[in-house]
PDB file as gemmi writes it, atoms N, CA and C in Angstrom:
CRYST1    1.000    1.000    1.000  90.00  90.00  90.00 P 1                      
ATOM      1  N   MET A   1       7.775  51.909   1.278  1.00  0.00           N  
ATOM      2  CA  MET A   1       8.050  53.258   0.862  1.00  0.00           C  
ATOM      3  C   MET A   1       6.957  54.193   1.390  1.00  0.00           C  
ATOM      4  N   ARG A   2       7.367  55.334   1.918  1.00  0.00           N  
ATOM      5  CA  ARG A   2       6.440  56.311   2.480  1.00  0.00           C  
ATOM      6  C   ARG A   2       5.977  57.284   1.425  1.00  0.00           C  
ATOM      7  N   THR A   3       4.679  57.621   1.524  1.00  0.00           N  
ATOM      8  CA  THR A   3       4.182  58.631   0.586  1.00  0.00           C  
ATOM      9  C   THR A   3       4.459  60.005   1.173  1.00  0.00           C  
ATOM     10  N   ARG A   4       4.631  60.954   0.297  1.00  0.00           N  
ATOM     11  CA  ARG A   4       4.905  62.326   0.736  1.00  0.00           C  
ATOM     12  C   ARG A   4       3.624  62.984   1.209  1.00  0.00           C  
ATOM     13  N   MET A   5       3.732  63.741   2.240  1.00  0.00           N  
ATOM     14  CA  MET A   5       2.599  64.472   2.791  1.00  0.00           C  
ATOM     15  C   MET A   5       2.435  65.758   1.988  1.00  0.00           C  
ATOM     16  N   ASP A   6       1.161  66.106   1.667  1.00  0.00           N  
ATOM     17  CA  ASP A   6       0.969  67.346   0.923  1.00  0.00           C  
ATOM     18  C   ASP A   6       1.289  68.544   1.822  1.00  0.00           C  
ATOM     19  N   ARG A   7       1.493  69.701   1.211  1.00  0.00           N  
ATOM     20  CA  ARG A   7       1.937  70.896   1.930  1.00  0.00           C  
ATOM     21  C   ARG A   7       0.960  71.324   3.034  1.00  0.00           C  
ATOM     22  N   GLU A   8      -0.332  71.259   2.751  1.00  0.00           N  
ATOM     23  CA  GLU A   8      -1.333  71.724   3.731  1.00  0.00           C  
ATOM     24  C   GLU A   8      -1.271  70.899   5.016  1.00  0.00           C  
ATOM     25  N   ASN A   9      -1.242  69.583   4.888  1.00  0.00           N  
ATOM     26  CA  ASN A   9      -1.173  68.722   6.061  1.00  0.00           C  
ATOM     27  C   ASN A   9       0.168  68.847   6.782  1.00  0.00           C  
ATOM     28  N   ARG A  10       1.230  69.053   6.023  1.00  0.00           N  
ATOM     29  CA  ARG A  10       2.550  69.223   6.630  1.00  0.00           C  
ATOM     30  C   ARG A  10       2.584  70.513   7.445  1.00  0.00           C  
ATOM     31  N   ALA A  11       1.979  71.567   6.941  1.00  0.00           N  
ATOM     32  CA  ALA A  11       1.957  72.845   7.656  1.00  0.00           C  
ATOM     33  C   ALA A  11       1.163  72.734   8.961  1.00  0.00           C  
ATOM     34  N   LYS A  12       0.122  71.912   9.000  1.00  0.00           N  
ATOM     35  CA  LYS A  12      -0.691  71.751  10.203  1.00  0.00           C  
ATOM     36  C   LYS A  12       0.119  71.192  11.363  1.00  0.00           C  
ATOM     37  N   GLN A  13       1.168  70.444  11.056  1.00  0.00           N  
ATOM     38  CA  GLN A  13       2.011  69.878  12.105  1.00  0.00           C  
ATOM     39  C   GLN A  13       2.682  70.966  12.933  1.00  0.00           C  
ATOM     40  N   PHE A  14       2.954  72.086  12.315  1.00  0.00           N  
ATOM     41  CA  PHE A  14       3.736  73.134  12.971  1.00  0.00           C  
ATOM     42  C   PHE A  14       2.884  74.311  13.458  1.00  0.00           C  
ATOM     43  N   MET A  15       1.575  74.154  13.422  1.00  0.00           N  
ATOM     44  CA  MET A  15       0.691  75.212  13.915  1.00  0.00           C  
ATOM     45  C   MET A  15       0.757  75.260  15.437  1.00  0.00           C  
ATOM     46  N   PRO A  16       0.484  76.433  16.031  1.00  0.00           N  
ATOM     47  CA  PRO A  16       0.521  76.524  17.497  1.00  0.00           C  
ATOM     48  C   PRO A  16      -0.509  75.585  18.119  1.00  0.00           C  
ATOM     49  N   PHE A  17      -0.158  75.043  19.264  1.00  0.00           N  
ATOM     50  CA  PHE A  17      -1.013  74.090  19.954  1.00  0.00           C  
ATOM     51  C   PHE A  17      -1.778  74.808  21.061  1.00  0.00           C  
ATOM     52  N   ALA A  18      -3.087  74.656  21.081  1.00  0.00           N  
ATOM     53  CA  ALA A  18      -3.915  75.234  22.141  1.00  0.00           C  
ATOM     54  C   ALA A  18      -4.205  74.138  23.160  1.00  0.00           C  
ATOM     55  N   ALA A  19      -3.517  74.187  24.278  1.00  0.00           N  
ATOM     56  CA  ALA A  19      -3.680  73.153  25.300  1.00  0.00           C  
ATOM     57  C   ALA A  19      -5.086  73.163  25.886  1.00  0.00           C  
ATOM     58  N   LEU A  20      -5.649  74.341  26.052  1.00  0.00           N  
ATOM     59  CA  LEU A  20      -7.008  74.468  26.588  1.00  0.00           C  
ATOM     60  C   LEU A  20      -7.924  74.957  25.474  1.00  0.00           C  
ATOM     61  N   LYS A  21      -8.486  74.025  24.775  1.00  0.00           N  
ATOM     62  CA  LYS A  21      -9.332  74.366  23.638  1.00  0.00           C  
ATOM     63  C   LYS A  21     -10.554  75.169  24.108  1.00  0.00           C  
ATOM     64  N   GLY A  22     -10.800  76.305  23.492  1.00  0.00           N  
ATOM     65  CA  GLY A  22     -11.936  77.142  23.834  1.00  0.00           C  
ATOM     66  C   GLY A  22     -11.680  78.110  24.980  1.00  0.00           C  
ATOM     67  N   TYR A  23     -10.459  78.082  25.551  1.00  0.00           N  
ATOM     68  CA  TYR A  23     -10.153  78.946  26.683  1.00  0.00           C  
ATOM     69  C   TYR A  23     -10.234  80.438  26.336  1.00  0.00           C  
ATOM     70  N   PRO A  24      -9.674  80.885  25.230  1.00  0.00           N  
ATOM     71  CA  PRO A  24      -9.783  82.318  24.901  1.00  0.00           C  
ATOM     72  C   PRO A  24     -11.240  82.775  24.750  1.00  0.00           C  
ATOM     73  N   GLU A  25     -12.084  81.931  24.175  1.00  0.00           N  
ATOM     74  CA  GLU A  25     -13.502  82.271  24.014  1.00  0.00           C  
ATOM     75  C   GLU A  25     -14.194  82.342  25.379  1.00  0.00           C  
ATOM     76  N   ALA A  26     -13.849  81.425  26.272  1.00  0.00           N  
ATOM     77  CA  ALA A  26     -14.434  81.419  27.615  1.00  0.00           C  
ATOM     78  C   ALA A  26     -14.039  82.675  28.386  1.00  0.00           C  
ATOM     79  N   LEU A  27     -12.803  83.096  28.242  1.00  0.00           N  
ATOM     80  CA  LEU A  27     -12.359  84.322  28.900  1.00  0.00           C  
ATOM     81  C   LEU A  27     -13.123  85.538  28.391  1.00  0.00           C  
ATOM     82  N   ARG A  28     -13.322  85.602  27.090  1.00  0.00           N  
ATOM     83  CA  ARG A  28     -14.054  86.734  26.519  1.00  0.00           C  
ATOM     84  C   ARG A  28     -15.505  86.756  26.982  1.00  0.00           C  
ATOM     85  N   SER A  29     -16.099  85.582  27.198  1.00  0.00           N  
ATOM     86  CA  SER A  29     -17.506  85.530  27.595  1.00  0.00           C  
ATOM     87  C   SER A  29     -17.723  86.019  29.027  1.00  0.00           C  
ATOM     88  N   VAL A  30     -16.737  85.877  29.907  1.00  0.00           N  
ATOM     89  CA  VAL A  30     -16.879  86.336  31.284  1.00  0.00           C  
ATOM     90  C   VAL A  30     -16.211  87.679  31.533  1.00  0.00           C  
ATOM     91  N   GLU A  31     -15.636  88.237  30.507  1.00  0.00           N  
ATOM     92  CA  GLU A  31     -14.988  89.533  30.638  1.00  0.00           C  
ATOM     93  C   GLU A  31     -16.017  90.577  31.035  1.00  0.00           C  
ATOM     94  N   GLN A  32     -15.723  91.326  32.066  1.00  0.00           N  
ATOM     95  CA  GLN A  32     -16.668  92.297  32.594  1.00  0.00           C  
ATOM     96  C   GLN A  32     -16.300  93.689  32.117  1.00  0.00           C  
ATOM     97  N   VAL A  33     -17.301  94.421  31.712  1.00  0.00           N  
ATOM     98  CA  VAL A  33     -17.093  95.802  31.314  1.00  0.00           C  
ATOM     99  C   VAL A  33     -17.345  96.662  32.553  1.00  0.00           C  
ATOM    100  N   TRP A  34     -16.338  97.369  32.995  1.00  0.00           N  
ATOM    101  CA  TRP A  34     -16.456  98.214  34.172  1.00  0.00           C  
ATOM    102  C   TRP A  34     -17.049  99.549  33.775  1.00  0.00           C  
ATOM    103  N   GLU A  35     -17.988 100.010  34.576  1.00  0.00           N  
ATOM    104  CA  GLU A  35     -18.577 101.315  34.340  1.00  0.00           C  
ATOM    105  C   GLU A  35     -18.530 102.102  35.639  1.00  0.00           C  
ATOM    106  N   PRO A  36     -18.325 103.405  35.546  1.00  0.00           N  
ATOM    107  CA  PRO A  36     -18.277 104.195  36.778  1.00  0.00           C  
ATOM    108  C   PRO A  36     -19.671 104.364  37.372  1.00  0.00           C  
ATOM    109  N   GLN A  37     -19.713 104.574  38.679  1.00  0.00           N  
ATOM    110  CA  GLN A  37     -20.999 104.806  39.339  1.00  0.00           C  
ATOM    111  C   GLN A  37     -21.453 106.225  39.005  1.00  0.00           C  
ATOM    112  N   THR A  38     -22.671 106.334  38.503  1.00  0.00           N  
ATOM    113  CA  THR A  38     -23.196 107.645  38.142  1.00  0.00           C  
ATOM    114  C   THR A  38     -23.747 108.350  39.374  1.00  0.00           C  
ATOM    115  N   GLU A  39     -23.539 109.644  39.409  1.00  0.00           N  
ATOM    116  CA  GLU A  39     -24.077 110.435  40.512  1.00  0.00           C  
ATOM    117  C   GLU A  39     -25.514 110.788  40.209  1.00  0.00           C  
ATOM    118  N   LEU A  40     -26.349 110.709  41.212  1.00  0.00           N  
ATOM    119  CA  LEU A  40     -27.761 111.027  41.048  1.00  0.00           C  
ATOM    120  C   LEU A  40     -27.966 112.539  41.057  1.00  0.00           C  
ATOM    121  N   SER A  41     -28.944 112.986  40.303  1.00  0.00           N  
ATOM    122  CA  SER A  41     -29.318 114.396  40.349  1.00  0.00           C  
ATOM    123  C   SER A  41     -30.006 114.659  41.688  1.00  0.00           C  
ATOM    124  N   GLU A  42     -30.165 115.911  42.038  1.00  0.00           N  
ATOM    125  CA  GLU A  42     -30.817 116.241  43.317  1.00  0.00           C  
ATOM    126  C   GLU A  42     -32.238 115.711  43.360  1.00  0.00           C  
ATOM    127  N   GLU A  43     -32.954 115.809  42.232  1.00  0.00           N  
ATOM    128  CA  GLU A  43     -34.330 115.325  42.180  1.00  0.00           C  
ATOM    129  C   GLU A  43     -34.394 113.810  42.355  1.00  0.00           C  
ATOM    130  N   SER A  44     -33.503 113.098  41.674  1.00  0.00           N  
ATOM    131  CA  SER A  44     -33.473 111.635  41.785  1.00  0.00           C  
ATOM    132  C   SER A  44     -33.100 111.205  43.192  1.00  0.00           C  
ATOM    133  N   GLU A  45     -32.169 111.916  43.796  1.00  0.00           N  
ATOM    134  CA  GLU A  45     -31.751 111.594  45.155  1.00  0.00           C  
ATOM    135  C   GLU A  45     -32.889 111.838  46.150  1.00  0.00           C  
ATOM    136  N   GLU A  46     -33.619 112.918  45.936  1.00  0.00           N  
ATOM    137  CA  GLU A  46     -34.756 113.231  46.806  1.00  0.00           C  
ATOM    138  C   GLU A  46     -35.855 112.175  46.675  1.00  0.00           C  
ATOM    139  N   GLU A  47     -36.136 111.759  45.434  1.00  0.00           N  
ATOM    140  CA  GLU A  47     -37.144 110.716  45.186  1.00  0.00           C  
ATOM    141  C   GLU A  47     -36.723 109.396  45.841  1.00  0.00           C  
ATOM    142  N   LEU A  48     -35.448 109.066  45.726  1.00  0.00           N  
ATOM    143  CA  LEU A  48     -34.918 107.849  46.333  1.00  0.00           C  
ATOM    144  C   LEU A  48     -35.050 107.905  47.859  1.00  0.00           C  
ATOM    145  N   ASN A  49     -34.734 109.040  48.443  1.00  0.00           N  
ATOM    146  CA  ASN A  49     -34.859 109.201  49.899  1.00  0.00           C  
ATOM    147  C   ASN A  49     -36.302 109.056  50.362  1.00  0.00           C  
ATOM    148  N   LYS A  50     -37.260 109.589  49.599  1.00  0.00           N  
ATOM    149  CA  LYS A  50     -38.684 109.457  49.946  1.00  0.00           C  
ATOM    150  C   LYS A  50     -39.091 107.984  49.959  1.00  0.00           C  
ATOM    151  N   LYS A  51     -38.651 107.238  48.950  1.00  0.00           N  
ATOM    152  CA  LYS A  51     -38.982 105.814  48.881  1.00  0.00           C  
ATOM    153  C   LYS A  51     -38.343 105.047  50.026  1.00  0.00           C  
ATOM    154  N   LEU A  52     -37.106 105.399  50.373  1.00  0.00           N  
ATOM    155  CA  LEU A  52     -36.425 104.724  51.483  1.00  0.00           C  
ATOM    156  C   LEU A  52     -37.138 104.990  52.808  1.00  0.00           C  
ATOM    157  N   CYS A  53     -37.737 106.163  52.942  1.00  0.00           N  
ATOM    158  CA  CYS A  53     -38.490 106.480  54.169  1.00  0.00           C  
ATOM    159  C   CYS A  53     -39.786 105.664  54.255  1.00  0.00           C  
ATOM    160  N   GLN A  54     -40.340 105.272  53.118  1.00  0.00           N  
ATOM    161  CA  GLN A  54     -41.588 104.506  53.078  1.00  0.00           C  
ATOM    162  C   GLN A  54     -41.378 103.017  53.361  1.00  0.00           C  
ATOM    163  N   ILE A  55     -40.204 102.527  53.066  1.00  0.00           N  
ATOM    164  CA  ILE A  55     -39.926 101.088  53.159  1.00  0.00           C  
ATOM    165  C   ILE A  55     -39.845 100.644  54.617  1.00  0.00           C  
ATOM    166  N   GLN A  56     -40.423  99.480  54.882  1.00  0.00           N  
ATOM    167  CA  GLN A  56     -40.330  98.840  56.194  1.00  0.00           C  
ATOM    168  C   GLN A  56     -39.868  97.404  56.000  1.00  0.00           C  
ATOM    169  N   LYS A  57     -39.411  96.816  57.080  1.00  0.00           N  
ATOM    170  CA  LYS A  57     -38.974  95.414  57.038  1.00  0.00           C  
ATOM    171  C   LYS A  57     -40.138  94.546  56.564  1.00  0.00           C  
ATOM    172  N   GLY A  58     -39.868  93.662  55.605  1.00  0.00           N  
ATOM    173  CA  GLY A  58     -40.889  92.764  55.075  1.00  0.00           C  
ATOM    174  C   GLY A  58     -41.504  93.240  53.773  1.00  0.00           C  
ATOM    175  N   ASP A  59     -41.344  94.524  53.436  1.00  0.00           N  
ATOM    176  CA  ASP A  59     -41.869  95.032  52.168  1.00  0.00           C  
ATOM    177  C   ASP A  59     -41.129  94.387  51.003  1.00  0.00           C  
ATOM    178  N   VAL A  60     -41.851  94.093  49.947  1.00  0.00           N  
ATOM    179  CA  VAL A  60     -41.242  93.523  48.752  1.00  0.00           C  
ATOM    180  C   VAL A  60     -40.817  94.681  47.852  1.00  0.00           C  
ATOM    181  N   ILE A  61     -39.528  94.724  47.565  1.00  0.00           N  
ATOM    182  CA  ILE A  61     -38.997  95.797  46.732  1.00  0.00           C  
ATOM    183  C   ILE A  61     -38.095  95.222  45.648  1.00  0.00           C  
ATOM    184  N   ARG A  62     -37.760  96.085  44.719  1.00  0.00           N  
ATOM    185  CA  ARG A  62     -36.808  95.757  43.663  1.00  0.00           C  
ATOM    186  C   ARG A  62     -35.854  96.939  43.584  1.00  0.00           C  
ATOM    187  N   VAL A  63     -34.552  96.686  43.634  1.00  0.00           N  
ATOM    188  CA  VAL A  63     -33.571  97.766  43.624  1.00  0.00           C  
ATOM    189  C   VAL A  63     -32.542  97.563  42.516  1.00  0.00           C  
ATOM    190  N   LYS A  64     -32.080  98.687  42.014  1.00  0.00           N  
ATOM    191  CA  LYS A  64     -30.952  98.691  41.091  1.00  0.00           C  
ATOM    192  C   LYS A  64     -29.817  99.349  41.856  1.00  0.00           C  
ATOM    193  N   TYR A  65     -28.691  98.643  41.967  1.00  0.00           N  
ATOM    194  CA  TYR A  65     -27.586  99.139  42.780  1.00  0.00           C  
ATOM    195  C   TYR A  65     -26.253  98.878  42.097  1.00  0.00           C  
ATOM    196  N   TYR A  66     -25.241  99.607  42.533  1.00  0.00           N  
ATOM    197  CA  TYR A  66     -23.906  99.512  41.964  1.00  0.00           C  
ATOM    198  C   TYR A  66     -23.074  98.523  42.779  1.00  0.00           C  
ATOM    199  N   CYS A  67     -22.491  97.548  42.084  1.00  0.00           N  
ATOM    200  CA  CYS A  67     -21.702  96.525  42.761  1.00  0.00           C  
ATOM    201  C   CYS A  67     -20.607  96.012  41.833  1.00  0.00           C  
ATOM    202  N   ASN A  68     -19.383  96.054  42.292  1.00  0.00           N  
ATOM    203  CA  ASN A  68     -18.227  95.523  41.542  1.00  0.00           C  
ATOM    204  C   ASN A  68     -18.146  96.043  40.116  1.00  0.00           C  
ATOM    205  N   GLY A  69     -18.321  97.334  39.945  1.00  0.00           N  
ATOM    206  CA  GLY A  69     -18.112  97.955  38.642  1.00  0.00           C  
ATOM    207  C   GLY A  69     -19.270  97.864  37.676  1.00  0.00           C  
ATOM    208  N   THR A  70     -20.434  97.428  38.127  1.00  0.00           N  
ATOM    209  CA  THR A  70     -21.588  97.336  37.238  1.00  0.00           C  
ATOM    210  C   THR A  70     -22.873  97.516  38.043  1.00  0.00           C  
ATOM    211  N   TYR A  71     -23.956  97.785  37.352  1.00  0.00           N  
ATOM    212  CA  TYR A  71     -25.250  97.915  38.003  1.00  0.00           C  
ATOM    213  C   TYR A  71     -25.993  96.586  37.945  1.00  0.00           C  
ATOM    214  N   ARG A  72     -26.649  96.242  39.048  1.00  0.00           N  
ATOM    215  CA  ARG A  72     -27.394  94.982  39.147  1.00  0.00           C  
ATOM    216  C   ARG A  72     -28.793  95.253  39.684  1.00  0.00           C  
ATOM    217  N   TRP A  73     -29.720  94.376  39.336  1.00  0.00           N  
ATOM    218  CA  TRP A  73     -31.086  94.411  39.875  1.00  0.00           C  
ATOM    219  C   TRP A  73     -31.231  93.291  40.881  1.00  0.00           C  
ATOM    220  N   LEU A  74     -31.962  93.567  41.955  1.00  0.00           N  
ATOM    221  CA  LEU A  74     -32.249  92.562  42.968  1.00  0.00           C  
ATOM    222  C   LEU A  74     -33.630  92.845  43.530  1.00  0.00           C  
ATOM    223  N   GLY A  75     -34.409  91.805  43.713  1.00  0.00           N  
ATOM    224  CA  GLY A  75     -35.745  91.977  44.261  1.00  0.00           C  
ATOM    225  C   GLY A  75     -36.042  90.967  45.346  1.00  0.00           C  
ATOM    226  N   GLY A  76     -36.991  91.333  46.215  1.00  0.00           N  
ATOM    227  CA  GLY A  76     -37.410  90.435  47.273  1.00  0.00           C  
ATOM    228  C   GLY A  76     -37.844  91.216  48.496  1.00  0.00           C  
ATOM    229  N   PRO A  77     -38.206  90.491  49.547  1.00  0.00           N  
ATOM    230  CA  PRO A  77     -38.612  91.176  50.776  1.00  0.00           C  
ATOM    231  C   PRO A  77     -37.398  91.760  51.511  1.00  0.00           C  
ATOM    232  N   VAL A  78     -37.606  92.907  52.131  1.00  0.00           N  
ATOM    233  CA  VAL A  78     -36.549  93.554  52.901  1.00  0.00           C  
ATOM    234  C   VAL A  78     -36.385  92.793  54.215  1.00  0.00           C  
ATOM    235  N   ASP A  79     -35.197  92.243  54.430  1.00  0.00           N  
ATOM    236  CA  ASP A  79     -34.917  91.494  55.649  1.00  0.00           C  
ATOM    237  C   ASP A  79     -34.436  92.410  56.774  1.00  0.00           C  
ATOM    238  N   ARG A  80     -33.747  93.470  56.391  1.00  0.00           N  
ATOM    239  CA  ARG A  80     -33.240  94.407  57.386  1.00  0.00           C  
ATOM    240  C   ARG A  80     -33.124  95.780  56.760  1.00  0.00           C  
ATOM    241  N   LEU A  81     -33.477  96.790  57.522  1.00  0.00           N  
ATOM    242  CA  LEU A  81     -33.375  98.175  57.076  1.00  0.00           C  
ATOM    243  C   LEU A  81     -32.774  98.970  58.227  1.00  0.00           C  
ATOM    244  N   ASP A  82     -31.540  99.394  58.059  1.00  0.00           N  
ATOM    245  CA  ASP A  82     -30.838 100.126  59.112  1.00  0.00           C  
ATOM    246  C   ASP A  82     -30.589 101.549  58.629  1.00  0.00           C  
ATOM    247  N   LYS A  83     -31.397 102.490  59.131  1.00  0.00           N  
ATOM    248  CA  LYS A  83     -31.290 103.880  58.695  1.00  0.00           C  
ATOM    249  C   LYS A  83     -30.122 104.596  59.366  1.00  0.00           C  
ATOM    250  N   THR A  84     -29.629 104.055  60.474  1.00  0.00           N  
ATOM    251  CA  THR A  84     -28.461 104.635  61.137  1.00  0.00           C  
ATOM    252  C   THR A  84     -27.194 104.291  60.362  1.00  0.00           C  
ATOM    253  N   GLU A  85     -27.046 103.010  60.034  1.00  0.00           N  
ATOM    254  CA  GLU A  85     -25.878 102.548  59.272  1.00  0.00           C  
ATOM    255  C   GLU A  85     -26.052 102.781  57.773  1.00  0.00           C  
ATOM    256  N   LYS A  86     -27.258 103.133  57.358  1.00  0.00           N  
ATOM    257  CA  LYS A  86     -27.617 103.449  55.971  1.00  0.00           C  
ATOM    258  C   LYS A  86     -27.400 102.269  55.019  1.00  0.00           C  
ATOM    259  N   TYR A  87     -28.091 101.165  55.314  1.00  0.00           N  
ATOM    260  CA  TYR A  87     -28.093 100.025  54.404  1.00  0.00           C  
ATOM    261  C   TYR A  87     -29.385  99.254  54.560  1.00  0.00           C  
ATOM    262  N   LEU A  88     -29.668  98.430  53.543  1.00  0.00           N  
ATOM    263  CA  LEU A  88     -30.784  97.498  53.619  1.00  0.00           C  
ATOM    264  C   LEU A  88     -30.297  96.144  53.154  1.00  0.00           C  
ATOM    265  N   SER A  89     -30.985  95.109  53.601  1.00  0.00           N  
ATOM    266  CA  SER A  89     -30.622  93.741  53.221  1.00  0.00           C  
ATOM    267  C   SER A  89     -31.810  93.058  52.573  1.00  0.00           C  
ATOM    268  N   ILE A  90     -31.539  92.419  51.450  1.00  0.00           N  
ATOM    269  CA  ILE A  90     -32.511  91.572  50.772  1.00  0.00           C  
ATOM    270  C   ILE A  90     -31.841  90.210  50.678  1.00  0.00           C  
ATOM    271  N   GLY A  91     -32.345  89.266  51.444  1.00  0.00           N  
ATOM    272  CA  GLY A  91     -31.692  87.954  51.495  1.00  0.00           C  
ATOM    273  C   GLY A  91     -30.313  88.113  52.115  1.00  0.00           C  
ATOM    274  N   GLU A  92     -29.302  87.569  51.466  1.00  0.00           N  
ATOM    275  CA  GLU A  92     -27.928  87.633  51.962  1.00  0.00           C  
ATOM    276  C   GLU A  92     -27.200  88.890  51.490  1.00  0.00           C  
ATOM    277  N   THR A  93     -27.861  89.704  50.662  1.00  0.00           N  
ATOM    278  CA  THR A  93     -27.200  90.857  50.058  1.00  0.00           C  
ATOM    279  C   THR A  93     -27.433  92.118  50.881  1.00  0.00           C  
ATOM    280  N   LYS A  94     -26.343  92.751  51.271  1.00  0.00           N  
ATOM    281  CA  LYS A  94     -26.377  93.992  52.038  1.00  0.00           C  
ATOM    282  C   LYS A  94     -26.039  95.127  51.063  1.00  0.00           C  
ATOM    283  N   ILE A  95     -26.943  96.105  50.957  1.00  0.00           N  
ATOM    284  CA  ILE A  95     -26.762  97.193  49.998  1.00  0.00           C  
ATOM    285  C   ILE A  95     -26.779  98.522  50.742  1.00  0.00           C  
ATOM    286  N   TYR A  96     -25.698  99.264  50.632  1.00  0.00           N  
ATOM    287  CA  TYR A  96     -25.620 100.581  51.250  1.00  0.00           C  
ATOM    288  C   TYR A  96     -26.401 101.590  50.411  1.00  0.00           C  
ATOM    289  N   PHE A  97     -27.028 102.544  51.090  1.00  0.00           N  
ATOM    290  CA  PHE A  97     -27.842 103.542  50.416  1.00  0.00           C  
ATOM    291  C   PHE A  97     -27.047 104.302  49.356  1.00  0.00           C  
ATOM    292  N   SER A  98     -25.757 104.514  49.597  1.00  0.00           N  
ATOM    293  CA  SER A  98     -24.917 105.259  48.646  1.00  0.00           C  
ATOM    294  C   SER A  98     -24.739 104.507  47.324  1.00  0.00           C  
ATOM    295  N   ARG A  99     -24.995 103.207  47.322  1.00  0.00           N  
ATOM    296  CA  ARG A  99     -24.871 102.381  46.116  1.00  0.00           C  
ATOM    297  C   ARG A  99     -26.188 102.252  45.350  1.00  0.00           C  
ATOM    298  N   LEU A 100     -27.287 102.688  45.954  1.00  0.00           N  
ATOM    299  CA  LEU A 100     -28.595 102.558  45.309  1.00  0.00           C  
ATOM    300  C   LEU A 100     -28.741 103.540  44.156  1.00  0.00           C  
ATOM    301  N   TYR A 101     -29.371 103.066  43.101  1.00  0.00           N  
ATOM    302  CA  TYR A 101     -29.654 103.908  41.945  1.00  0.00           C  
ATOM    303  C   TYR A 101     -31.162 104.074  41.758  1.00  0.00           C  
ATOM    304  N   ARG A 102     -31.899 102.997  42.029  1.00  0.00           N  
ATOM    305  CA  ARG A 102     -33.352 103.035  41.871  1.00  0.00           C  
ATOM    306  C   ARG A 102     -33.994 102.056  42.846  1.00  0.00           C  
ATOM    307  N   VAL A 103     -35.156 102.440  43.372  1.00  0.00           N  
ATOM    308  CA  VAL A 103     -35.923 101.576  44.267  1.00  0.00           C  
ATOM    309  C   VAL A 103     -37.350 101.525  43.752  1.00  0.00           C  
ATOM    310  N   GLU A 104     -37.867 100.318  43.579  1.00  0.00           N  
ATOM    311  CA  GLU A 104     -39.241 100.119  43.169  1.00  0.00           C  
ATOM    312  C   GLU A 104     -39.953  99.305  44.249  1.00  0.00           C  
ATOM    313  N   ILE A 105     -41.046  99.854  44.744  1.00  0.00           N  
ATOM    314  CA  ILE A 105     -41.817  99.161  45.772  1.00  0.00           C  
ATOM    315  C   ILE A 105     -42.923  98.386  45.074  1.00  0.00           C  
ATOM    316  N   ASP A 106     -43.031  97.089  45.379  1.00  0.00           N  
ATOM    317  CA  ASP A 106     -44.053  96.254  44.770  1.00  0.00           C  
ATOM    318  C   ASP A 106     -45.413  96.619  45.381  1.00  0.00           C  
ATOM    319  N   ILE A 107     -46.198  97.365  44.627  1.00  0.00           N  
ATOM    320  CA  ILE A 107     -47.472  97.893  45.115  1.00  0.00           C  
ATOM    321  C   ILE A 107     -48.424  96.767  45.538  1.00  0.00           C  
ATOM    322  N   ALA A 108     -48.444  95.658  44.816  1.00  0.00           N  
ATOM    323  CA  ALA A 108     -49.344  94.543  45.127  1.00  0.00           C  
ATOM    324  C   ALA A 108     -49.038  93.968  46.502  1.00  0.00           C  
ATOM    325  N   GLU A 109     -47.768  93.927  46.863  1.00  0.00           N  
ATOM    326  CA  GLU A 109     -47.361  93.332  48.134  1.00  0.00           C  
ATOM    327  C   GLU A 109     -47.166  94.404  49.208  1.00  0.00           C  
ATOM    328  N   TYR A 110     -47.238  95.653  48.842  1.00  0.00           N  
ATOM    329  CA  TYR A 110     -46.880  96.744  49.750  1.00  0.00           C  
ATOM    330  C   TYR A 110     -47.814  96.809  50.948  1.00  0.00           C  
ATOM    331  N   ARG A 111     -47.287  96.535  52.109  1.00  0.00           N  
ATOM    332  CA  ARG A 111     -47.984  96.612  53.401  1.00  0.00           C  
ATOM    333  C   ARG A 111     -49.345  95.964  53.403  1.00  0.00           C  
ATOM    334  N   LYS A 112     -49.387  94.672  53.163  1.00  0.00           N  
ATOM    335  CA  LYS A 112     -50.649  93.907  53.195  1.00  0.00           C  
ATOM    336  C   LYS A 112     -51.234  93.897  54.574  1.00  0.00           C  
TER     337      LYS A 112                                                      
END                                                                             
């Protein structure tokens, strides 16, 4: 003779099945918040241009730039600086001047 299942356990049989356990949480963790690129004020743009004029290949810098809907920081030695095409490269990353928000020159490493 079979014993009757209580209501709580019986109800669990008919609950929705999550084939990929933790998938909704994983999606939320990688969800990206898109933000628009902010326009620089004239003063900020002028300051940025002055710093870009000072930079040479090999200088260690740190930049904040706009990429894929968000701002990112990247630092390291400048591998390439093309003032005609208006971009600089740090490692494998090519950053156009129009995407730059801030440039910090590492004073300790600056033109040794």
